[in-house]
Each structure stands twice: as C-alpha cells, then as structure tokens.
TIZASE-735020 format. One record per residue (C-alpha): x, y, z; residue number from 0. Coordinates in Angstrom, 1 decimal. Layout:
% TIZASE-735020
     east    north       up    nr
        X        Y        Z   NUM
...
This chain:
% TIZASE-735020
     east    north       up    nr
     -5.7     14.1     25.9     0
     -3.4     11.6     24.2     1
     -1.9     13.0     20.9     2
     -2.7     10.1     19.2     3
      0.0     11.5     16.4     4
      2.4      8.6     14.6     5
      5.9      8.2     16.4     6
      9.0      9.5     14.1     7
      9.4      6.6     12.4     8
     13.9      4.8     12.4     9
     15.4      2.6     11.0    10
     18.7      0.7     12.5    11
     22.3      2.4     11.6    12
     23.7     -0.8     11.4    13
     22.0     -1.1      8.3    14
     23.8      1.6      6.4    15
     27.0     -0.3      6.1    16
     25.9     -2.8      3.4    17
     24.1     -1.0      2.0    18
     26.7      1.5      1.0    19
     28.5     -1.8     -0.4    20
     24.6     -2.6     -2.3    21
     24.6      0.6     -3.8    22
     28.6      0.2     -5.3    23
     27.8     -3.6     -6.6    24
     24.3     -2.0     -8.3    25
     26.8      0.9     -9.7    26
     25.5      3.9     -7.9    27
     28.4      6.0     -6.3    28
     27.4      5.5     -2.3    29
     29.3      8.4     -1.2    30
     27.6     10.7     -3.7    31
     24.0      9.8     -2.5    32
     25.3     10.0      1.2    33
     26.2     13.6      0.6    34
     23.1     13.9     -1.5    35
     20.6     12.6      1.4    36
     22.7     15.1      4.4    37
     24.7     11.5      5.9    38
     27.7     11.5      6.8    39
     30.5      9.1      4.9    40
     28.9      5.3      3.9    41
     30.3      3.5      6.8    42
     32.3      0.4      5.5    43
     32.1     -1.8      9.0    44
     29.4     -2.2     11.4    45
     30.9     -0.3     14.2    46
     30.2      2.2     15.3    47
     26.9      2.0     13.1    48
     24.8      1.9     16.5    49
     21.2      3.4     17.7    50
     19.1      4.0     14.9    51
     18.1      7.3     12.1    52
     15.0      8.5     10.6    53
     13.2      6.2      8.4    54
     13.5      9.6      6.0    55
     16.6     10.0      5.9    56
     17.2      7.4      5.4    57
     14.5      7.1      2.1    58
     16.0     10.2      1.4    59
     19.4      8.0      0.3    60
     17.7      5.5     -1.7    61
     15.7      8.8     -3.6    62
     19.6     10.3     -3.8    63
     21.1      6.5     -4.4    64
     18.2      6.2     -7.5    65
     18.4      9.6     -9.5    66
     21.8      8.8    -10.2    67
     20.8      7.3    -13.2    68
     16.9      7.5    -12.9    69
     16.3      5.0    -15.7    70
     18.3      2.3    -14.7    71
     16.3      0.9    -11.8    72
     19.4      1.1     -9.5    73
     17.6      0.7     -5.8    74
     15.6     -2.3     -7.7    75
     19.0     -3.6     -8.2    76
     20.9     -2.6     -5.0    77
     17.7     -4.9     -2.8    78
     18.5     -7.8     -4.8    79
     22.3     -6.9     -3.9    80
     21.5     -6.9     -0.7    81
     19.3    -10.0     -0.1    82
     22.1    -12.5      1.3    83
     24.7    -10.5      3.2    84
     21.1     -9.1      4.6    85
     20.7    -12.6      6.1    86
     23.7    -13.1      6.5    87
     24.7    -10.2      8.8    88
     21.0     -8.4     10.4    89
     19.4    -11.2     10.2    90
     21.1    -14.6     11.1    91
     18.3    -16.3     13.0    92
     15.9    -16.3     10.3    93
     18.5    -19.3      8.0    94
     17.3    -21.8     11.0    95
     14.3    -21.0      9.2    96
     12.9    -25.1      8.7    97
     10.9    -23.8      5.1    98
     10.8    -20.5      3.1    99
      7.1    -20.2      4.9   100
      9.3    -19.8      8.1   101
     11.8    -17.4      6.8   102
      9.4    -15.0      5.6   103
      7.8    -14.9      9.1   104
     11.1    -14.4     10.9   105
     12.6    -12.2      8.4   106
      9.6     -9.8      8.6   107
      9.0    -10.0     12.0   108
     13.2     -9.2     12.3   109
     12.3     -6.2      9.6   110
      9.8     -4.2     12.2   111
     12.2     -5.6     14.8   112
     14.9     -3.5     13.1   113
     11.9     -0.7     10.9   114
     10.3      0.9     13.2   115
      7.0      2.8     11.3   116
      6.2      0.2      8.1   117
      4.1     -2.3      8.0   118
      5.2     -5.8      6.5   119
      2.5     -8.8      5.9   120
      2.3    -11.7      4.7   121
     -1.2    -13.6      4.0   122
     -1.6    -16.8      1.2   123
     -4.9    -16.1     -1.1   124
     -6.3    -19.3     -2.6   125
     -2.4    -20.5     -4.8   126
     -1.0    -17.3     -4.0   127
      1.5    -15.6     -1.2   128
      1.0    -11.1     -1.0   129
      4.0     -9.8      0.8   130
      2.9     -6.6      1.4   131
      5.4     -3.6      2.7   132
      4.3      0.4      3.7   133
      5.6      3.4      5.3   134
      2.7      3.7      8.4   135
      3.9      7.5      8.5   136
      1.9      9.9      5.8   137
      4.6     12.5      5.6   138
      7.0     10.0      4.2   139
      4.4      8.6      1.6   140
      5.7      7.4     -1.2   141
      9.5      7.0     -1.5   142
      9.3      5.7     -4.9   143
     13.3      4.4     -4.6   144
     12.1      2.9     -1.4   145
      9.4      1.0     -2.3   146
     12.0     -0.6     -5.2   147
     14.5     -1.6     -2.8   148
     12.3     -3.2     -0.9   149
     10.3     -5.8     -3.3   150
     13.8     -6.4     -4.8   151
     14.8     -7.6     -1.8   152
     12.6     -9.8     -0.5   153
     12.1    -10.7     -4.4   154
     15.4    -12.4     -3.7   155
     15.3    -13.8     -1.1   156
     12.4    -16.0     -2.1   157
     14.9    -16.4     -5.7   158
     18.0    -17.3     -3.6   159
     16.1    -20.4     -2.0   160
     13.8    -21.8     -4.3   161
     16.4    -20.8     -7.7   162
     13.8    -19.1     -9.4   163
     14.8    -16.4    -11.5   164
     11.4    -15.9    -12.0   165
      8.9    -16.3     -9.4   166
      7.2    -13.0     -9.0   167
      3.2    -12.8    -10.3   168
      2.1     -9.7     -9.7   169
      3.9     -6.7     -8.6   170
      2.0     -3.0     -7.2   171
      3.8     -0.6     -5.9   172
      1.8      2.7     -4.0   173
      3.7      6.1     -5.8   174
      2.5      6.6     -9.7   175
      5.8      5.7    -11.8   176
      8.6      8.1    -12.0   177
     10.5      6.4    -13.9   178
     11.5      4.8    -17.4   179
     13.2      2.4    -16.0   180
     12.6     -1.6    -17.1   181
     11.3     -2.8    -13.9   182
      9.0     -5.7    -16.0   183
     12.6     -6.9    -17.5   184
     14.5     -6.7    -13.8   185
     11.6     -8.7    -11.8   186
      9.8    -10.4    -14.5   187
      6.9     -9.0    -14.5   188
      5.2     -5.8    -15.1   189
      4.4     -3.6    -12.5   190
      1.8     -2.1    -11.7   191
      2.1      1.9    -10.4   192
     -0.3      4.1     -8.0   193
     -1.9      0.7     -6.2   194
     -3.6      0.8     -2.6   195
     -0.2     -0.4     -1.2   196
      2.9     -1.7     -2.0   197
      3.1     -5.6     -3.1   198
      4.9     -8.8     -4.0   199
      3.0    -12.0     -5.0   200
      4.7    -15.3     -6.4   201
      3.0    -18.8     -6.2   202
      1.5    -20.4     -2.5   203
      3.7    -23.6     -3.1   204
      7.5    -21.8     -3.3   205
      6.3    -21.8      0.8   206
      7.3    -25.3      1.5   207
     10.5    -25.5     -0.4   208
     13.1    -26.8      2.6   209
     15.4    -24.4      3.8   210
     18.8    -26.9      4.8   211
     21.6    -24.6      5.1   212
     22.8    -21.8      4.8   213
     22.6    -21.5      0.4   214
     25.8    -19.7      0.6   215
     28.4    -22.5      0.9   216
     28.8    -21.7      5.0   217
     27.6    -23.2      7.7   218
     25.1    -20.8      9.5   219
     26.9    -18.7     12.2   220
     27.5    -20.2     15.5   221
     26.0    -19.4     19.1   222
     23.4    -17.0     17.3   223
     21.3    -14.8     19.7   224
     17.4    -16.3     20.3   225
     15.4    -13.8     17.3   226
     14.1    -10.6     18.7   227
     10.1    -10.8     19.0   228
      8.4     -7.7     18.2   229
      8.9     -5.2     20.3   230
      5.0     -4.2     22.0   231
      3.9     -0.7     21.7   232
      1.1      1.0     24.0   233
     -1.9     -0.1     23.2   234
     -3.3      3.0     21.5   235
      0.1      3.0     19.9   236
     -0.7     -0.6     19.0   237
     -4.0      1.3     17.5   238
     -3.0      4.3     15.2   239
     -0.4      2.0     14.0   240
     -3.1     -0.5     12.6   241
     -5.1      2.2     11.8   242
     -3.0      3.6      9.6   243
     -1.8      0.5      8.3   244
     -5.3     -0.1      6.8   245
     -5.3      3.2      5.3   246
     -6.5      3.2      1.8   247
     -7.3     -0.1      1.5   248
    -10.9      0.6      1.3   249
    -13.6      0.3      4.8   250
    -11.9      0.8      8.0   251
    -14.1     -0.8     11.0   252
    -13.5     -1.3     14.8   253
    -14.1     -4.8     14.3   254
    -11.1     -5.3     11.5   255
     -8.7     -2.7     13.5   256
     -9.0     -4.7     17.3   257
     -8.7     -8.2     15.2   258
     -5.3     -6.6     14.3   259
     -4.6     -5.6     17.5   260
     -5.6     -9.0     18.5   261
     -7.6     -7.6     20.7   262
    -11.8     -7.5     20.7   263
    -14.0     -4.5     19.6   264
    -15.1     -4.1     23.3   265
    -11.2     -4.2     24.8   266
    -10.5     -1.6     21.4   267
    -13.0      1.2     22.6   268
    -12.2      0.7     26.4   269
     -8.1      2.0     25.6   270
     -9.2      4.8     23.7   271
    -11.8      5.9     26.1   272
     -8.7      5.6     28.3   273
     -6.6      7.3     26.3   274
     -9.4     10.6     25.4   275
     -9.6      9.7     22.2   276
    -12.9      8.4     20.1   277
    -12.4      6.2     17.6   278
    -14.2      7.3     14.7   279
    -11.8     10.6     15.6   280
     -8.7      8.6     15.3   281
     -9.9      7.0     11.4   282
    -11.2     10.7     11.0   283
     -7.8     12.0     11.2   284
     -6.4      9.1      9.3   285
     -8.9      9.8      6.7   286
     -7.3     13.5      6.3   287
     -4.0     12.7      6.0   288
     -4.5     10.3      3.3   289
     -6.7     11.9      1.4   290
     -4.3     15.7      1.6   291
     -1.3     13.4      0.5   292
     -3.4     11.7     -2.2   293
     -4.8     15.3     -3.4   294
     -1.5     16.7     -3.8   295
      0.7     14.1     -5.1   296
     -0.7     11.5     -6.8   297
     -3.2     11.6    -10.3   298
     -6.4      9.3     -8.9   299
     -9.2     10.7     -9.4   300
    -11.5     11.9     -6.2   301
    -14.2      9.0     -6.4   302
    -11.3      6.2     -6.3   303
     -9.8      8.2     -3.2   304
    -12.6      8.2     -2.2   305
    -12.7      4.1     -2.9   306
    -10.0      3.5     -0.9   307
    -11.0      5.1      2.1   308
    -14.2      3.7      2.5   309
    -16.9      6.1      2.3   310
    -19.8      5.4      0.3   311
    -19.8      8.3     -2.1   312
    -18.0     11.0     -3.6   313
    -20.2     13.3     -2.1   314
    -19.8     11.6      1.3   315
    -15.8     11.2      1.6   316
    -16.7     15.4      0.0   317
    -18.8     16.3      2.9   318
    -16.3     15.1      5.2   319
    -12.7     16.4      4.1   320
    -14.4     20.0      3.6   321
    -15.2     19.4      7.0   322
    -12.3     18.2      8.0   323
    -10.2     21.2      6.3   324
    -12.0     24.1      5.7   325
    -11.4     23.0      1.5   326
    -13.7     20.8     -0.5   327
    -10.9     18.0     -2.1   328
    -11.7     19.9     -5.9   329
    -10.4     22.9     -4.4   330
     -6.6     21.4     -3.3   331
     -6.7     18.7     -6.9   332
     -7.3     22.5     -8.5   333
     -4.7     24.6     -6.4   334
     -1.8     22.1     -6.6   335
     -2.4     21.7    -10.5   336
     -2.1     25.6    -10.5   337
      1.1     25.0     -8.7   338
      2.5     22.5    -10.9   339
C-alpha cells in the first residue's frame, strides 16, 4: 500500500536574500531572526542560495522576525517591502502579463513552483476577487506571521499596479489573533481570525487593470526565460494534496476532489485502487489530522470543527474521531486546556 502522507513542504532558498533585505526595511534585525530560527547568517545575494529548505524552517524565520516586536505588525510590513524586488528578481515573467488578472495567475503558479506544499488559489465571486493561501501540511498549521507576510505581499502586488492605497475589502486568517498589532490600519480593513483559510479579497474590476510595463520605471529584464509551468506530481500525490487543500472548508466529496485534480470520479477511484487506498480512508485520515490540530491549537467549538470538516452532526464527528484516535474530542480538548 502506498504511503499517503504529505511530502515535506519546501521553499526555494533563492528567496532568502530578498527576505533578509525586506526584514531590515521593515525594522527587523534579520541576523538575529535567522539565528533564532536555526539558519545561517542572512545571505546578501542569490549566489550560493540554490536548492530548497524545509518550509517549517522558513516559517520559523518569519515567526522569529515577528517576535522581535509582536505588536508592530512587522511581518505585514515585510510582506509589503518584498513585493517589488520579488517581482523583478524571482518572478520577472509576471511583468509580461497584459493585465492584473493575468499577472496574478502567473504569480500564483510561480509561487507554488517556488514553495511546495502550499495552496494558492484565485477565484471571482460576483464582483469580488478572492485570493486564498494555506500551507497544506497540518504539522505546520497555522504559522501566523507567515500568513500575514504572504497576504501582505499579495496585497502590495495588487496595490502596486492599481495605484490604490486601500484595495482590500476583506482579510481573514486561519490563526487566532495572537498579537495586538493594528493590522486594520496597515491593511486598510479589519481582519477576521480563526477562519477556514487565509484570504484577501478586493474588487474584481481591478483584475482588468493593464500591466503596460514594469512600474519601477525600468524596462523588464531582457531575455527572460519562459515561465515554468507548475510541475506535475504523481496522480496519487495530487489527490492527497487536493484533499488537504480543502480541509476545514466543508464537505470533502469524491466529485469535488476529482474536479480539483482535473479527472473524472471514475479515474480518481481507479488511481486510488492502484495506490492501494480508498477515498474514504484518505479523507478520514485527513479529517483526523485537522481535528487534532483544531482541538489542540484553537478555541473553535467542537460543533464548529465538525461543521468545517463536513460532518452532518457533532455526534457523527465525535464517533469518527474516537474511532480513529481512541479519545473523544471533548476529552482531548479538556487535556489541552489543563496543560495550558
């Protein structure tokens, strides 16, 4: 039987010099943050920063930077500071886009090329564009400063090309509020915490904004290599990631996951049979992982956890959780509260 575990989440190390510079610009002691997270001294150029590092170590770096002044919102400022240099240095092909919608599609694809084990998504609902982001691996959920940094980066990209100082109309985070940082002032909209996903919303009309040229005043770098397409994982791995991307956002059905993977339900079932697993077993294991995190790390009521996992009732969730772990959800929550 194939091991249906999430592959280790990683990020390209080429981003580290830009992160270090953005930290300094945001008032963070980058050398201290790198040391506190177990990384070497911050690099100053992309040279020697090839390869990848575990995403959990990268998120520790952002947590360490944010911890220097927890109420200053410095990781939001860091995300803003990195937008322009990242587009020029890491994602230059995005600047060839015709409009903002095209640029964001290219950017999200390239971000997932750089940062494996994450899910970026764009959709339009009525007159609003929704940009969502989450780390797929439950072992890393949720890294608050990483979420703030990433959404600030996306917000800054949108504002850069729309000349709008307050384009966001909604902002939400998976993590519960853990600082007194005034993100409402920094983002221009009051954020919600403890939500099903990290999300930034802005008016969909902005997607039509033309991207005529690099707005830094300099032409886009010549001779850029063609944009890389997102690498295709093995089919079974895609199914696992699709399930984890939707965790905590309602029902997990074969039809929904098959559509996310671009295959029919019959093909999905056939792929799982080849891998020696059933959809139900995969879904139930993923639900258990989410429930363990939510019961230990959040204050969400058990009924809300059950709802987010797509159970018909709290009782159905409790029975499934106890069957999987040997402990009722209420018991695990009580044990966690005692330790705290």
